[in-house]
C-alpha positions in Angstrom: 11.1 -13.1 18.2 9.7 -9.7 19.2 10.2 -6.9 16.7 10.0 -3.1 17.5 10.1 -0.7 14.7 10.9 3.0 15.2 12.0 6.1 13.3 9.0 7.0 11.4 7.7 10.6 11.1 6.5 13.4 9.0 8.9 14.7 6.4 8.8 16.6 3.1 9.3 15.2 -0.3 13.0 14.8 -1.0 14.0 14.3 2.6 15.6 11.3 4.2 14.6 9.1 7.1 16.1 6.1 8.8 13.9 3.3 10.2 15.1 0.9 12.8 13.8 -2.5 13.9 15.1 -4.0 17.1 14.6 -7.7 17.6 14.6 -9.7 20.8 13.8 -13.2 22.0 15.8 -15.5 19.8 19.0 -15.7 17.9 18.6 -12.7 15.6 21.3 -13.8 13.2 19.3 -16.9 12.2 16.5 -14.9 10.6 16.0 -13.3 7.3 14.6 -9.8 7.8 12.2 -7.8 5.7 10.4 -4.5 5.5 6.9 -4.2 4.2 4.6 -1.2 4.0 0.9 -0.6 3.7 -0.8 2.6 2.8 -4.5 3.2 3.5 -6.7 1.4 1.0 -3.8 -0.4 -0.6 -2.3 -3.9 -0.3 0.8 -4.6 1.7 3.8 -4.0 -0.4 7.3 -5.5 -0.2 10.0 -2.9 0.4 13.3 -4.6 1.2 14.8 -7.7 2.7 18.2 -8.9 3.9 19.3 -12.5 4.3 20.4 -13.8 7.7 24.1 -13.6 6.8 23.6 -10.1 5.4 25.0 -11.5 2.2 22.2 -10.4 0.0 19.7 -7.6 0.0 16.5 -7.3 -2.1 14.4 -4.3 -3.0 11.0 -3.6 -4.3 11.0 -1.8 -7.7 9.4 1.3 -6.3 12.3 1.9 -3.8 15.3 0.6 -5.7 18.1 3.1 -5.8 16.5 5.2 -3.0 16.3 2.8 0.0 19.0 0.8 1.6 18.5 -2.0 4.1 21.2 -3.2 6.4 21.5 -5.3 9.5 23.7 -5.3 12.6 23.6 -8.7 14.1 25.6 -7.6 17.1 22.9 -5.1 17.9 20.0 -7.3 16.8 18.8 -4.5 14.6 18.0 -3.9 11.0 17.8 -0.5 9.4 16.1 1.0 6.4 17.7 4.2 5.1 15.2 6.0 3.0 16.3 8.9 0.7 14.6 11.0 -1.9 11.3 10.3 -0.2 8.1 10.8 -2.3 4.5 11.3 -1.2 3.8 7.8 -2.5 6.1 6.4 0.1 3.6 7.4 2.8 2.6 4.2 4.6 2.9 2.2 7.8 6.2 0.4 7.6 6.5 -3.0 9.2 9.6 -5.1 9.8 9.3 -8.9 9.7 11.5 -11.9 10.4 11.5 -15.4 9.1 13.3 -18.5 10.1 16.0 -20.1 7.9 13.8 -23.0 7.0 11.8 -20.5 4.9 14.9 -19.4 3.0 13.9 -21.1 -0.2 10.7 -19.1 -0.4 10.7 -15.7 -2.1 11.7 -12.9 0.3 8.9 -10.8 -1.3 6.3 -13.2 0.0 4.8 -11.7 3.1 3.3 -15.1 4.0 6.8 -16.5 4.4 7.5 -14.3 7.4 6.9 -15.7 10.9 7.1 -12.6 13.0 5.9 -9.0 12.5 6.5 -5.7 14.3 3.8 -3.2 15.1 4.8 -0.8 12.4 5.9 2.8 12.3 4.1 5.6 10.3 6.0 7.4 7.6 4.3 10.4 6.1 5.8 12.3 3.2 4.2 15.7 2.3 4.5 17.2 -1.1 
């Protein structure tokens, strides 16, 4: 699976932004999808995930209520709608995919994901 993230940019605090992650190469609908982010000098952080069937979404505590993840299996794309952005949301955002055989592992575990995109930079100014 090849993943291509896009949609990042420079915004002001309180603004909204939508990230996209387009997948190619294999049957997209067979994969759980996740978003992770990493800021300079910080560890990678779980942001959100959606199961292969889009039946369940999960969010990190720091983004709950502000971010919404969705997927469109017909378009092989996942989205991350980010609202009420804060300076602390500044990071490189990566999308990731994992095969169904990993479905019993926690979606928050970065090590459970098999494929990663190159990342898109989100910068939120105060």
